[in-house]
One Martini backbone bead per residue (centre of mass of N, CA, C, O) as a GRO file, in nm:
protein
  101
    1MET     BB    1  -3.481   1.599  -2.237
    2ARG     BB    2  -3.313   1.381  -2.032
    3ARG     BB    3  -3.353   1.243  -1.707
    4ASN     BB    4  -3.234   1.140  -1.438
    5LYS     BB    5  -3.276   0.923  -1.201
    6PRO     BB    6  -3.307   0.929  -0.882
    7ILE     BB    7  -3.091   0.853  -0.615
    8SER     BB    8  -3.049   0.700  -0.353
    9PHE     BB    9  -2.860   0.674  -0.078
   10ASP     BB   10  -2.829   0.364  -0.059
   11ASP     BB   11  -2.735   0.330  -0.363
   12LEU     BB   12  -2.491   0.527  -0.343
   13LEU     BB   13  -2.338   0.379  -0.125
   14LYS     BB   14  -2.309   0.107  -0.268
   15GLU     BB   15  -2.156   0.211  -0.507
   16LEU     BB   16  -1.917   0.335  -0.358
   17GLN     BB   17  -1.822   0.065  -0.219
   18GLU     BB   18  -1.773  -0.087  -0.476
   19LYS     BB   19  -1.552   0.100  -0.574
   20LYS     BB   20  -1.363   0.071  -0.333
   21GLY     BB   21  -1.316  -0.227  -0.360
   22VAL     BB   22  -1.153  -0.203  -0.626
   23ASN     BB   23  -0.944  -0.010  -0.527
   24ASP     BB   24  -0.825  -0.191  -0.306
   25GLU     BB   25  -0.731  -0.404  -0.498
   26THR     BB   26  -0.543  -0.227  -0.673
   27GLU     BB   27  -0.365  -0.143  -0.435
   28GLN     BB   28  -0.270  -0.425  -0.351
   29ALA     BB   29  -0.139  -0.489  -0.620
   30GLU     BB   30   0.062  -0.239  -0.625
   31LEU     BB   31   0.207  -0.316  -0.354
   32GLY     BB   32   0.293  -0.593  -0.459
   33ARG     BB   33   0.465  -0.488  -0.687
   34LEU     BB   34   0.644  -0.282  -0.539
   35PHE     BB   35   0.676  -0.513  -0.271
   36ASN     BB   36   0.795  -0.750  -0.360
   37ASP     BB   37   0.964  -1.046  -0.275
   38SER     BB   38   1.226  -0.964  -0.417
   39PHE     BB   39   1.269  -0.685  -0.290
   40MET     BB   40   1.247  -0.782   0.012
   41ALA     BB   41   1.498  -0.995  -0.007
   42LYS     BB   42   1.709  -0.780  -0.102
   43HIS     BB   43   1.638  -0.526   0.122
   44SER     BB   44   1.572  -0.744   0.355
   45SER     BB   45   1.472  -0.954   0.637
   46CYS     BB   46   1.221  -1.005   0.445
   47LYS     BB   47   1.001  -1.185   0.224
   48THR     BB   48   0.767  -0.974   0.296
   49MET     BB   49   0.561  -0.706   0.348
   50GLN     BB   50   0.392  -0.842   0.574
   51GLU     BB   51   0.629  -0.920   0.758
   52PHE     BB   52   0.739  -0.642   0.792
   53LEU     BB   53   0.485  -0.519   0.926
   54GLU     BB   54   0.460  -0.724   1.164
   55LYS     BB   55   0.726  -0.634   1.304
   56GLY     BB   56   0.564  -0.345   1.357
   57ASN     BB   57   0.259  -0.391   1.415
   58PHE     BB   58   0.125  -0.385   1.119
   59GLN     BB   59  -0.158  -0.288   0.904
   60ALA     BB   60  -0.141  -0.311   0.537
   61TRP     BB   61  -0.308  -0.286   0.202
   62THR     BB   62  -0.266   0.021   0.145
   63ARG     BB   63  -0.154   0.338   0.098
   64GLU     BB   64  -0.344   0.450   0.302
   65ASP     BB   65  -0.258   0.275   0.536
   66LEU     BB   66   0.042   0.374   0.536
   67ASP     BB   67  -0.028   0.682   0.591
   68LEU     BB   68  -0.129   0.608   0.893
   69ILE     BB   69   0.149   0.565   0.961
   70PRO     BB   70   0.384   0.678   1.147
   71LYS     BB   71   0.683   0.791   1.018
   72GLU     BB   72   0.867   0.727   1.259
   73LEU     BB   73   0.796   0.424   1.278
   74LEU     BB   74   0.856   0.346   0.984
   75ASN     BB   75   1.155   0.438   0.995
   76ARG     BB   76   1.247   0.234   1.215
   77LEU     BB   77   1.185  -0.014   1.061
   78VAL     BB   78   1.352   0.025   0.815
   79ALA     BB   79   1.627   0.057   0.964
   80ARG     BB   80   1.606  -0.238   1.108
   81GLU     BB   81   1.494  -0.425   0.823
   82THR     BB   82   1.684  -0.254   0.620
   83GLN     BB   83   1.902  -0.074   0.399
   84PHE     BB   84   1.741   0.173   0.479
   85GLU     BB   85   1.695   0.491   0.629
   86ASP     BB   86   1.395   0.517   0.506
   87TRP     BB   87   1.087   0.520   0.366
   88GLN     BB   88   1.144   0.706   0.118
   89ALA     BB   89   1.383   0.531   0.011
   90MET     BB   90   1.220   0.277  -0.037
   91LEU     BB   91   1.010   0.389  -0.225
   92ASP     BB   92   1.202   0.505  -0.444
   93THR     BB   93   1.338   0.217  -0.504
   94ALA     BB   94   1.072   0.069  -0.589
   95ASN     BB   95   0.995   0.256  -0.821
   96ALA     BB   96   1.256   0.227  -0.977
   97GLU     BB   97   1.246  -0.079  -1.026
   98LEU     BB   98   0.969  -0.097  -1.167
   99ASN     BB   99   1.042   0.101  -1.405
  100ARG     BB  100   1.270  -0.103  -1.523
  101VAL     BB  101   1.072  -0.347  -1.615
   0.00000   0.00000   0.00000
């Protein structure tokens, strides 16, 4: 039976950070697909998702980042800048439109 060589804490940390970087890029791409420029122009006063978030003084690049924004504040921004009543309605519509393509 062959045993794996023990990994140092520093090597493990580096490996996890590299994997997280890949996941962050994937999440950014997913958010870009979900809230693409066409979707934002069609349903909001903004041309891009980043422009939308900047109007609320938010910075978010991943779903995890979006989850950190208080829902009440995000709901207000959505109601003010889009045709949706709240964040959940915007998210549901974006998912539905993406799945139709």
